[in-house]
C-alpha positions in Angstrom: 60.1 27.8 61.9 59.4 26.5 58.4 57.9 27.8 55.2 55.2 25.9 53.5 55.0 26.8 49.8 52.0 26.1 47.7 52.9 27.3 44.2 51.3 27.3 40.8 47.7 27.1 41.9 45.8 27.8 38.7 42.3 29.3 38.7 39.9 30.6 36.1 38.3 33.7 37.7 36.6 37.0 36.9 38.8 39.7 38.5 39.4 43.0 36.7 38.5 46.6 36.4 37.0 46.2 32.9 33.4 44.9 32.7 34.5 42.4 30.1 37.0 40.8 32.5 34.2 40.2 35.0 32.1 38.5 32.3 34.7 36.6 30.2 37.2 35.8 32.9 40.8 34.7 32.6 43.4 32.4 34.2 45.3 33.3 37.3 48.2 31.7 39.1 48.6 31.9 42.9 51.8 31.2 44.9 51.4 31.2 48.6 54.2 31.0 51.3 53.3 30.4 54.9 55.7 30.6 57.8 54.7 28.4 60.7 56.1 26.2 63.4 56.4 22.6 62.2 58.6 21.0 64.9 55.8 18.8 66.3 54.9 17.5 62.9 58.6 16.9 62.1 59.0 14.8 65.3 55.7 12.9 65.3 54.8 12.5 61.6 51.3 13.6 62.6 49.5 15.6 59.8 47.3 17.3 62.5 50.4 19.0 63.9 50.9 21.2 60.8 48.9 23.3 58.4 46.7 21.1 56.0 47.8 22.0 52.5 44.4 20.8 51.0 42.5 23.0 53.4 44.7 26.0 52.3 44.0 25.2 48.7 40.3 25.1 49.2 40.4 28.4 51.1 42.3 30.1 48.2 39.9 28.5 45.7 36.9 29.9 47.5 38.3 33.4 47.7 39.3 33.3 44.0 35.6 32.6 43.1 34.5 36.0 44.5 34.8 38.7 41.8 37.0 41.7 42.6 38.2 44.6 40.5 41.7 44.5 42.1 44.3 41.8 42.7 45.1 43.8 45.8 41.7 43.1 47.2 41.8 39.4 46.3 45.2 38.9 47.9 44.2 40.7 51.1 41.1 38.6 51.4 43.1 35.4 51.0 45.7 36.4 53.6 43.0 37.5 56.1 41.1 34.3 55.6 44.3 32.3 56.0 45.2 34.0 59.3 41.6 33.5 60.5 41.5 29.8 59.7 45.2 29.0 60.6 46.1 31.3 63.5 49.4 29.4 63.8 50.5 31.3 60.7 53.4 33.6 61.7 53.9 35.2 58.3 52.4 34.7 54.9 53.2 36.0 51.4 51.1 35.7 48.3 51.7 36.3 44.7 48.7 36.5 42.3 49.4 36.6 38.6 46.8 37.4 35.9 47.7 35.8 32.7 47.2 37.6 29.4 45.9 40.9 30.9 44.0 43.2 28.5 46.4 46.1 28.5 46.5 46.8 24.8 49.5 44.6 23.9 51.0 41.2 24.2 51.8 40.7 27.9 52.4 37.4 29.6 51.1 38.4 33.0 50.8 41.1 35.6 51.2 40.2 39.3 50.9 41.4 42.8 52.9 40.2 45.8 51.9 41.2 49.4 52.6 39.9 52.8 50.9 39.5 56.1 
């Protein structure tokens, strides 16, 4: 087993409980960790024998475009879509960070981490 890490994916999106967040938007960072079997790719150097990183990025990008109130909802949608499109995924963990959240003070980010 191997873990494929795609970290620091940056998106401008419109997630949040406040109406203003869904209008103004903000930056988000997404880190995704996918456990899968990579032995065939290791032995053959064949990109079709592993998970395509670009396809994963596009999947995440498409899910980030859909407005949600909660990071929990966004994260679960991404993991569900990942499992659907890449059934060879044995385990996945995602961390979504909202930069500069409007919580009444100076806060670098809030984040949520969940696993599949």
